[in-house]
C-alpha positions, 0 to 999 in steps of 0.5 A: 669882830672876826679878826679879834676872834682870830687873834684870841685863837692864835694866842690860845694856840701859841699858849697850848703849844708852849705848854705842850713843849714845856710839859714834854721837856720836864717830863724827862726830868720827872721821869728820872726823878720817879725812876730814882725814887722807885730805885732808891736813888737821888736822880738829877741834882747837879744842874740848878736847884734840885736838878731843875735845869737838867732838861735845859742842859740836855737840850743844849747838849743835843743842840750843839752835838755834831751832826752825823749822817751815815754814808749809805743813808738816804739823806733826805729821808733820814732828815725827814723822819724825825721831822714827821714824828715831831710835826705829827705829835705837835698837831695832835692836841689841836682838838682837845678841849682843855676847859669851858669858855671864858667870857672876855669883853662879851665874847665867848672864847672856848679853851680849845684850839679847833672844834671839829665834829670829828675830833675823835677821828682827827686825833686817831688819824693824826696819831696813826701818822706818827708811825711814818716818822719811825718807819722812814727814819728806820728805813733811811738809816740803812741799818738792819737793826733800825729797819727791824725796829721800824718794822716792829713799830709799824706792826705794833701800831697796826695791831693795837690801833684796831683794839684802840679804835674798837674801844673808842666805838663803845664811847661814841655809841654812848655819847652819839658824837665824835666831837671831843667838846660834846663828849666832854660836855656830856660828862658834866659834874661826876657823870664820867664815862669811866663808870660806864666803860671800865673795860673800854678804858682799860683796853684804851690804856693798854693800847696807849702804851703800845701806841706811844712805844712805852715800856712794857711795849717799847719793842721798836727801840729794844736796846737788848736786841736792836741796840737802839731800834729805829733811831740807832743811827741818830744823834744830835737834835734829830735823836732829840726830836724823836725822844721829844715826840714820844713825850708829846705823844704821852701828853696828848694820849693822857689828855685824850683819856682824860677827855673820853673817860674822866670828864675832861675839865668837869669836876664834882659840884661844878654847877653848884659852885658856879651858882654859888660864885654867881651869887657871891660875886653878883656876876655870872661872867666872873663866876663862869670864868673862875669855874672855867679856870678851875676846870683847866686846872682839873684837866691838867691834874688828870693829865699829870696823873696819867703821865705819872702812871706811864712813868710808874709802869716803865720802872715797874713792869719788864718788857714783853717778848715780841710774840707776847706783844702780838698775841696780846693784841690780836688774841686778847685785846681785839676780842675783848674790844669787840665784846665791849662793843656788843655789851655797850650796844646791848645796854643801849638797846635795853635802856631804850626798851625799858625807858 
């Protein structure tokens, strides 16, 4: 019995990992297409129909480019940096619930790779480790611009992780759980956390831009000031791994926002639909599986909405100055996050008194 469950779990993990890589790969294509639309251009249109093979052409170009390591660089750490960035990015989605359980041969198979009761802390901790890949790569390059980019990345992540953590505390206070599955289950139907935590969501969203080093917070790789930032000396697939890790992080943080604030796989009239399907098909198992698969589609629709938003903002807002970035993090976002925690605590206390 346990071996069969492990096989199902292994297949699910491989499927999610493959989907993550596929989405990250084609995020590059859609980012170019969205940029082209905003700037009234065509975008990729040469490699394959509608340019759909452009990501594969880019991957082939990076894979076959000459490997280059600067003479004065620390070779071991220079290679390790992009490896850490990619490894950490790939581990982040392990605890995200992409759907409810499927019932196969009488077994309940949850559409979640790993269920731990500290899922929020797991994601927060793993994402925080990603900065080590940037720091190691920037320092090992033995390039002043790379080092400045790495230092910027570290200080930026530290600054915005505080506000992000405080915005998460408000959600945890409401739900009483650190498990992403339990948080998702409590948002059944249309009872999403966004209705109760609008300020917390806005804070988390802004911090997510800083955590993923996306415009307008892409100071660690600011080409106008630092050539290319922490990956100035990188080329070939090592550069590709840094860029790929960024897109995986966007996918993961979008999935986390969808889970924490937008009900994850839940959608309006979900329970009523399952009851109707159970009557129509005369099978509770079939109804459960259909609704679960619809929930997976809804979850990915929410994720794609956030990915689009990341790309839209990149081609809409200008880059911040570094002093503005630090001021926003320490003097605005952190006080607002603390205020949100106080307001949430007050609302919970008032609810207990009145009800």
